[in-house]
C-alpha positions in Angstrom: 166.8 105.0 61.9 166.7 103.0 58.7 163.8 100.9 60.1 161.9 104.0 61.1 162.4 105.5 57.7 161.0 102.4 56.0 158.0 102.3 58.2 157.2 106.0 57.6 157.6 105.5 53.9 155.6 102.3 53.6 153.5 102.2 56.8 154.2 98.6 57.7 155.5 97.1 61.0 158.8 95.4 61.5 160.8 93.7 64.3 163.7 94.9 66.3 167.0 92.9 66.2 168.2 91.4 69.5 171.4 93.6 69.4 169.4 96.7 68.8 167.0 95.8 71.7 169.9 95.4 74.1 171.4 98.7 73.0 168.1 100.5 73.4 167.4 99.1 76.9 170.9 100.0 78.0 170.5 103.5 76.6 167.1 103.9 78.4 168.7 102.7 81.7 171.5 105.3 81.4 168.9 108.0 81.1 167.0 106.6 84.0 169.9 107.0 86.4 171.8 110.1 85.0 169.2 112.8 85.0 169.0 115.5 87.8 165.5 114.2 88.8 167.2 111.0 90.0 170.7 112.2 91.0 169.4 115.1 93.1 166.9 112.9 94.9 169.5 110.3 95.8 171.9 112.9 97.0 169.3 114.6 99.1 168.3 111.3 100.8 171.9 110.4 101.3 172.5 113.8 103.0 169.6 113.2 105.3 170.9 109.8 106.2 174.4 111.2 106.9 172.9 113.9 109.1 171.0 111.4 111.2 174.0 109.2 111.6 176.2 112.1 112.6 173.8 113.2 115.2 173.2 109.7 116.6 176.9 108.8 117.0 178.3 112.3 117.5 180.4 112.2 114.4 181.3 115.1 112.1 179.0 115.4 109.0 180.9 114.1 106.0 180.1 115.5 102.5 182.6 113.1 101.1 180.6 110.1 102.5 177.4 111.6 101.0 179.0 111.6 97.5 180.3 108.1 97.9 177.1 106.7 99.2 175.2 108.4 96.3 177.4 106.6 93.8 176.9 103.3 95.6 173.2 103.7 95.3 173.4 104.6 91.6 175.6 101.5 91.0 173.0 99.1 92.3 169.8 100.9 91.6 167.0 98.7 90.3 168.5 95.5 91.6 166.8 93.0 93.7 168.2 89.7 95.0 166.8 87.8 92.0 167.3 89.9 88.9 169.1 93.1 87.9 167.0 95.8 86.3 168.5 95.3 82.8 167.5 91.6 82.8 164.0 92.5 83.9 163.6 95.3 81.3 164.7 92.9 78.6 161.8 90.6 79.4 159.3 93.4 78.7 157.5 94.0 75.4 159.3 96.7 73.5 157.5 98.9 70.9 159.0 101.8 69.0 156.2 104.2 68.0 157.2 106.3 65.0 155.5 109.5 63.8 155.8 111.4 60.6 157.9 114.4 61.2 155.5 116.6 59.1 152.6 115.7 61.4 154.0 115.6 65.0 157.1 115.1 67.0 158.2 113.8 70.4 159.7 116.4 72.8 162.9 115.6 74.6 163.6 117.0 78.1 166.2 116.8 80.9 164.0 114.2 82.6 163.1 112.0 79.7 162.0 108.6 81.1 158.3 108.4 82.1 156.5 105.7 84.0 152.8 105.0 84.2 150.9 102.5 86.3 147.1 102.9 86.5 146.5 100.3 89.2 149.7 100.2 91.3 152.7 102.4 92.2 154.8 103.2 89.2 157.9 101.2 90.4 159.9 99.7 87.6 159.4 96.1 88.9 155.6 96.3 89.0 154.2 94.2 86.1 151.6 96.9 85.1 154.1 99.7 84.9 154.7 101.1 81.4 157.9 102.9 80.6 158.2 105.6 78.0 161.3 107.0 76.5 161.7 109.3 73.5 164.6 108.0 71.4 164.5 111.0 69.2 161.9 113.5 67.9 160.4 110.8 65.6 160.3 107.8 67.8 159.1 106.8 71.3 160.1 103.6 73.0 157.4 101.9 75.1 158.1 99.0 77.5 155.1 97.0 78.7 153.8 93.5 79.3 156.1 90.5 79.8 156.2 88.5 76.5 159.5 90.0 75.2 157.9 90.9 71.9 159.5 93.8 70.0 158.4 95.8 67.0 158.5 99.2 65.3 155.2 100.6 64.2 153.9 103.9 62.7 151.8 105.7 65.3 148.9 107.7 63.9 147.1 109.0 67.0 148.4 112.6 67.1 146.2 113.4 70.1 148.0 110.8 72.1 151.3 112.1 71.0 150.4 115.6 72.1 149.1 114.3 75.4 152.4 112.5 76.0 154.4 115.6 75.1 152.4 117.6 77.7 153.1 114.9 80.3 156.8 115.0 79.4 156.9 118.8 79.5 155.4 118.9 83.0 158.1 116.5 84.2 161.0 118.6 82.9 163.3 120.3 85.4 164.9 123.0 83.2 165.0 122.0 79.6 162.5 121.0 76.9 163.7 120.6 73.3 161.9 120.4 70.0 162.8 120.8 66.3 159.4 122.4 65.8 159.1 125.8 67.6 155.4 126.3 66.9 154.6 122.8 68.2 156.7 123.4 71.3 154.9 126.7 72.1 151.6 124.9 71.6 152.6 122.3 74.2 153.8 124.9 76.6 150.6 126.9 76.2 148.6 123.7 76.9 150.3 123.1 80.2 150.1 126.7 81.3 153.8 127.4 81.1 154.9 131.0 80.5 156.5 131.5 77.0 159.1 134.2 76.9 160.1 135.8 73.7 157.5 133.9 71.8 158.3 135.6 68.4 161.9 136.6 69.2 165.3 135.5 68.0 166.0 132.8 70.5 167.4 129.5 69.1 164.6 127.7 67.3 163.4 124.5 68.9 164.5 125.2 72.5 162.4 126.4 75.4 
């Protein structure tokens, strides 16, 4: 927060400490595995697997096993035989893009981690996959490349910020949050989402 404040005041770039980078990557990883978009998918696939096994071997379907198997998958998600996902993510370039609160903001949702790969599938281990994660409404963390460089910069491309917010809003399951109600409605209008009680007394900044 202090580094972001300095950058927004003076418009210069600065680095990210090693401890902060570790904390940021761990924070991102927790949001990769805890959201409904991931949990629900893993549980659905586990349930399908348990159904097939039950039919094949004539055993009773076990909801308890579905839950346990889902937790096992979560515990080892992202690992391969050579490197765990955290070690891999820490090798990526890490940039914090900061925006002036008066100009724009980053929306947060219940499915906050985005992945983009223009040439391959968007799997986390593909070198060209970029990972996006709003840390708060002023800052977006971007992982890309493989040189382990890390910096915080002021981001001035407000069109790109808006496009990212539209992308994030489309990925949301149930919740989109913003401190700027007018900006949130603008994003929802852009993606063709119905806005209920547009001028009502609902809690400001939520939709």
